[in-house]
C-alpha positions, 0 to 999 in steps of 0.5 A: 767299776768291776769288769763284770759291770763294765761288760754289762754296760755293753749289754754283753753276757758272753765273750768269744775270743778268736785267736791263734793261741787256741791252736793247741792240738799238734795238727793245728800247730803243725799247720801254723809252723808249715805256713811259717817254715823259715821262722821255724828254722831259725827258732832253734827248737832242737826237736825240729832240727833234723826233721826240717833238714831231712824233709826240706823239699817235701812239705806234706811229709814235713807236716806229718813229721811235725805233727808226730814230733808235737804229739810226742811232746808234753803239753807244757813243752808245746806251749814253750815251742809256741811261745818261741815261735811267736818271739821269732815272728815278732823279731822277723816282722818287727812287731812293736809289742810282745805276743801274749804268753799262754799264762796271760791268755788263760788269765784273760779268759778267766777275767772275762769268763770266756768258756772253753767252747768260746775260745775259737781258732780261725778254722770254720769261724765264718759259719760259726759266726753266721749261726750265732748272729742268726740266733741273736748276738746282742749280748755277745762281745767278739775279741778277734786277733788281727793276724792269723799266723797260718797260710798266705792269709797271714800276710793280710788282716785276717781278723778284718775278714771276721768283722766283715762277716759280722757286718754283712750278717747284721751283727748287734754285738761288740767287736774288738780287734786285738793286735801286737802290731800297734802300741797304745798311742796309735790305737786310734790311728790303726782303727782309722786305717782298718776302717778304710778297708771296709766297704759301705755295707761292711760298716761296723763299730771297730775298737782296736786293743793293743796287746801293750795294754796287757803289760807284757808277757805275764801281767798281774791280774789288776793290770790286765783287769784295768786294761780290759776296762779301758778297752770296754769303755773305748768299745762302748764309746765306738758302739754308742756313737755308731748306733746313733749315727747309723739310726739317723743316717737314713732319716736325714734325707727325709727330714730335708725333703720334709723341710723343702716341701714345707718351704715350697708350699708357702705362698710367695707373699709370705715368703717375701715377708718372712724371708726377703723382708726378714733378711732386709730388717736383720741386715743379712742375706735372704739365703741366710734366712733360708739356711736358718730355717732348714737347719732349725727344722732338721735339728728339731727332727733330730732332737725328737728322734734322740729323745724317743727312739729306743735304740738311741736311748739305749746307746745314750744310757750305755755311754752314761753308764761308762762314765765311771771308767777314766781314760788316760789322755794320749800324747798326740797331735790334735785330732784333725776330725775333732778340730774340723767339727769344733771349727765348724761350730765356732769358726766361719772360713774367710772364703765364705764371708769374703766371697759373699761380701758379709758385713763387718760383725763382732767376731771378725778376725783380721790378720796382717796382709803380708803382701803389703810388706817388703819383709817377707819374714814378717810374723803373721799377726791376727786380731779379733773385732768385738763389740755388741752385735746389735751395735756393730751390725749394719742396718738396711739404711746404712746406719749402725749403733756404734762408730767404733769397735774393740780390736784385740790381738791374738797370740800363741798359747803359752808353751808347757812350763810357761805362765798359764793363761789368766783373767787377762787372756781368753782361750779361743774355742777354735784351732787356727794353723794347728794351735789354739790361740788366746785373746790378749785382753790387756791390749785393746785398741779402739778402731774406726768401723767405717774403715773396717767396712772396706773389707766387706766390699772386697772378695779378698777381705782386704782393708784397702781401696784400689784405684778404679775399684767399683762397687761389687754386685751382691752387696746388701742394701745397707752396704750399697748405701754406705759404699759411696761415702766410704770410698769416695774420699779415698778415690779422690785421695788416690788421685791427689797422691798420684797427681802430686807425685807426677808434679814432683817428678815433672819438676825434677825432670824439668830442672834436669833438662834445663841443666843439661845444656850448661857449658860448664859442669858446676856444682850448683845445679847438683845442690839445687837438685838436692834442694828439690828432693828435700822440698819435694819430700814424698810429694804425697798428701796425708804422709809426713814430709821433710821441712823445706830446705833452703838453698845453700848460700852461694860461694864466689866459685858457685856464683861464678859458675852460675854466671859463667867464667869471663873467658867462656861465652854463654850459650845464646840458646840457654843463657845462665840467667834463664837457667837460674830463673827456671830452677828457682821457679821449679823450687817455688812450685815444689814449695807451693806443693809442700804448703798445700800438703801441709794444710791438708795433712791434718784432715786427711790423717784423721780420716786415715787413722784406724786404731786410737791409742793403739799399743805396739801390737797395732803399729803396722795397721794403726794408720793407713797410707797411699801405696803406688802401683806395683809393676815388674820390669817391662810388665803392666802393674799387677797391684794398682795404686791404693790406700791400705791399712795392711789388714785382711779379713781371714775368718769369723768367730761365730756367735755365741762364742764372739759374745763370750769374748766380749763378756770376758773382756768387759769382766776383765776391764771392770774387775776391781783391781785393788782391795778396799784397804789399799784404796783407802790408804794408798798402799799401806795398812788401813788405819784402825779408824777406817777398818770399821765404818760408821754404819752398815753402808758407810764406806770410807773414800779418799778425797778426789782432790787434794785437801788444803793442808791442815793446821799444825794443831789439828793433826790431820783431817779424817777422810769423809764418810759416805 
């Protein structure tokens, strides 16, 4: 696109440039030099050396002598002195980009067709702008230097003062800020910083142009032309979006009030039918129905305005016309504002869905509950639940169409240079922890939705049940119906686990108490304690335990130790025979407990199973287990006894993006993996006879079961044709 055409897309036929470079007269240059006297002193300009030393403490006299010295110079020499001054300013101020040369400025003015009358200095510029705005400046583009190198205002962003005047006067033009204080990669960051200095009534579309785009002190025409094309597109994007948003801003409250008034006029009987009952039938909150109603009304009003408003349509046409100008991508971290908007479209935060006890749905994302692991360096893993939304959704009667769903692991995106994502990976449309994860479609696990429902009963979203956990207020009717079924057996299981653990601990304590009065320190009680521990296992039903360990055979020494040596009289209070009987009874009780555990282990383990045939990605969450209460020393338990699957719901991928994951998963598992010739021959080249089927619908298929061996003379049997 030609530069003239690009300017026309902005609606501009006139460009005004406001810059220090146009301080060409001796008086203007002298004023700029006096404001930066220290920089002039180190510039090394021989014409100024004696003059500055002689009149160091007389600014007015010095300025007069500078004017005279500059007047005596040739015009090209004045340009050289000005360039030297800007070089010194860059070195002293630490600017990352060189100042433009006089030749570069002239070339830019020629490319943009800037007339001499439109090349302004900062002198009296505010009044000039007011006059132009009042006449109408919709066809004017302003290029304003950010920094004025004169007076104390040089320490401030002088160019922003000009933009504030444009904003307060209601300018319809396009404004550029030209600066050597930033590089190309930081133009957007500088725009944000400058916008923060604007008041609400000073809002104006702001586009920063780094002088680095002009490629040095003396760029060629093509490079400079491309730089201005890019700047024009950036400014056009800024202006177009700004105009649309400015037009819509005062309308949004009115649209909301319109929707609010309409809702309040609906009779309660109809509200009950179309809000309360609709939410009940869909298995969602009544507030969700209201939210849909409000947003649908406001979105319809906004679409109508976008389609009919002349200002908005002109902005849209401008954006469309500038599509021909390509912008090179900038190497920078993801823009936090873009991430926020994208996540608002695709992602529901955990605080929202967990605090409202939202039922389990397709798109729910779970992560490892790191508080359940002793290894604090455990890597965070996430998984996404997918399935048909209508099948996973919980009905008001507590029923759902499916009992299982698909859980897919989320992984970090490949690093640059690594294998790219393919058909077996799906790139999410949201950003989590600063990265855009991918869904691994290769490693699914089938999960029990009745266990996943536990996350919807807790405000923290954990897939677990705590001892004494009560049904929370605010559950939907379907959740209330299933709460007892989902948690009743878990409550009994926690009680049984604690009871078994208490019985095992009591048996060991009783055996130890019985062993204390023994008159002889014999090894047999210690061996018996080992037998107790081995037979007790973890004393928790539902978890595998060690097989019973038989007591070691008694040796003569051990037997004599139990009976007591002949020379030592047994204690009348605790005779050795009673001790043996007590220990044997304790061991027998533990054996009974183990048998009881083994008989119930199979049934309980099946109910604790979350993921079926899960790969290694799910090894920490595939089966739930009992965890005793956690307590610090001398303090009451801060985490109760519980059954946990070490998962916690951390968010939700919204529709239709969750449905897109499901579609890609189904396409992945249903994709034809092999060529038909490979299927026909088991991996070799297809025989000539099989290459051409008998008819247009005939396909040669291999036998589904081994055929009987053919006779030696038959030479084999051809595959059947269908």
